C-alpha positions in Angstrom: 78.4 94.1 121.5 79.1 96.2 124.5 81.4 99.1 125.0 83.6 97.1 127.3 84.5 94.8 124.4 87.9 95.5 122.8 87.0 95.8 119.1 90.7 96.0 118.1 91.2 92.3 119.0 89.2 90.1 116.7 89.8 87.1 119.0 87.5 88.6 121.6 84.7 89.6 119.3 81.2 88.3 120.2 79.9 85.4 118.2 78.3 86.7 115.0 77.3 83.4 113.4 78.1 83.5 109.7 78.4 87.3 109.7 81.4 89.5 109.9 81.9 93.3 110.4 83.4 93.8 107.0 80.7 91.9 105.1 81.2 88.9 102.8 81.3 89.8 99.1 83.3 88.3 96.3 86.6 90.0 95.5 86.4 92.5 92.8 88.7 93.6 89.9 87.9 96.9 88.2 89.9 97.6 85.0 90.0 101.0 83.4 88.6 101.0 79.8 89.8 102.9 76.8 87.8 106.1 76.3 85.1 105.9 73.7 85.8 108.1 70.7 82.3 109.6 70.9 82.4 110.1 74.6 81.1 113.4 75.6 83.6 115.8 77.2 82.9 117.1 80.7 84.0 120.3 82.3 86.3 119.8 85.2 88.7 122.1 87.0 89.1 124.5 84.2 89.6 122.0 81.4 87.8 119.4 79.4 88.2 115.8 80.5 87.0 112.5 79.0 85.1 110.6 81.8 86.9 107.5 83.0 85.1 104.2 82.5 85.8 101.0 84.4 84.6 97.4 83.9 84.3 94.8 86.7 86.2 91.8 85.3 86.8 89.6 88.3 85.0 86.5 86.9 86.9 86.7 83.6 90.2 87.0 85.5 89.5 84.0 87.7 89.1 86.1 90.9 86.3 84.4 92.7 87.2 84.1 96.3 85.0 85.1 99.3 87.9 85.8 101.6 88.1 88.8 103.8 91.0 90.6 102.0 93.1 93.0 104.1 96.1 93.9 102.1 97.0 93.9 98.4 100.5 94.0 97.1 101.1 94.7 93.4 104.3 93.4 91.9 105.7 91.7 88.8 106.8 88.2 90.0 108.0 86.9 86.7 109.3 90.2 85.2 107.1 90.0 82.2 105.6 93.5 82.6 102.2 92.2 83.7 101.5 93.2 87.3 100.5 90.4 89.7 98.5 90.6 92.9 99.1 89.1 96.3 96.2 89.4 98.8 96.6 89.0 102.5 93.3 87.6 103.9 92.1 87.7 107.5 91.5 84.2 108.9 92.1 82.5 105.5 95.1 81.6 103.3 96.6 84.4 101.2 95.6 84.6 97.5 98.1 85.0 94.6 96.8 86.1 91.2 99.3 85.6 88.4 98.6 88.1 85.6 99.1 86.3 82.2 98.2 89.3 80.1 101.1 88.6 77.7 99.7 85.2 76.9 96.5 86.9 75.5 98.2 90.1 74.2 101.7 89.2 72.9 103.9 92.0 71.6 103.1 94.5 74.3 106.2 96.2 75.6 106.8 97.8 79.0 109.5 99.7 80.8 110.4 99.0 84.5 112.5 101.4 86.5 113.9 100.6 89.8 115.2 103.9 91.2 118.1 104.2 93.6 118.2 107.2 96.0 121.3 108.8 97.3 120.8 109.6 101.0 124.6 110.3 101.2 124.2 113.3 98.8 121.6 115.7 100.3 120.7 118.8 98.2 120.4 122.2 99.6 117.4 124.3 98.3 117.2 127.7 99.9 117.3 127.3 103.7 116.3 123.6 103.6 118.3 120.4 102.9 116.6 117.4 101.2 117.9 113.9 100.9 116.4 110.8 99.3 115.9 107.4 100.9 118.0 104.5 99.4 114.8 103.3 97.7 114.1 106.8 96.2 110.7 107.0 98.0 108.8 110.0 96.7 110.6 110.2 93.4 108.4 111.0 90.4 109.0 109.8 86.8 107.1 111.1 83.8 107.4 109.5 80.4 105.6 110.0 77.1 104.9 107.2 74.7 102.5 107.2 71.8 101.4 110.8 72.6 100.3 109.8 76.1 101.9 111.0 79.3 102.3 108.5 82.1 103.3 109.5 85.6 104.5 107.2 88.4 105.8 107.8 91.9 107.8 105.5 94.1 105.7 104.9 97.2 106.8 103.6 100.5 103.3 102.8 101.8 100.6 101.7 99.4 98.0 100.1 101.6 97.0 98.4 104.8 98.8 95.2 105.7 100.8 95.2 102.5 103.5 96.9 100.5 103.8 96.8 96.7 107.1 96.7 95.0 108.9 100.1 94.4 109.8 99.4 90.8 107.9 101.7 88.5 106.0 100.1 85.6 105.1 101.8 82.3 103.0 100.2 79.6 104.4 101.1 76.1 102.0 99.1 74.0 103.6 98.4 70.6 106.2 101.2 71.0 109.8 100.0 71.3 110.7 102.8 73.7 109.3 105.9 75.3 109.4 109.1 73.2 
C-alpha cells in the first residue's frame, strides 16, 4: 500500500487476494477452569494467589467460523442465566451463539440484577455532586455465595462495535440465594 491510501475506509484498500489485515483464524472461546487443589501458590502484589487456568473450548461449543469478528455482545436472550454471544462480523453475516449450559448442567442457579439509576437525585459529597445515569452505569455490586465473592459493574461501553446488556449476572451454583 501507499501512504496516500486511506486505511480507515476498507472499500479503498488495495487488493490483497485471500489475505486480510486482521488475519484469518477460527474464532476462539476461552473458559476459565476451576483451580486445581494442588495448584502451587504464587506471590503477587503482597498476597498469595492461585494462578488462573483457561481452556480453549471453541470446537466443543460449536464455534467454528472463520469470520472477521469485530464486536461481541454478551447477553441472556432467553433469561435462563446462561450468557449468549452475538458477534458482529466484517463483510459477513453476524453470528449468534446460544448458550445451552443449563441443558448439560441442570440445577444451577443464578441471580440477575438490572439496576436503575436516579439521575434526578444527585448526591453531594464534599464539594462535588454525583448523579447516576438512568441505567446505573458505573454502579458496582458485590455478592458472596458459597464462600466466594463475586463483583460486577454496570458498563456502558464493553467493546468495539458492540454493547453487552447492562443486567448483571451472578452464578450461584447449587445455592438458592447469595449469602
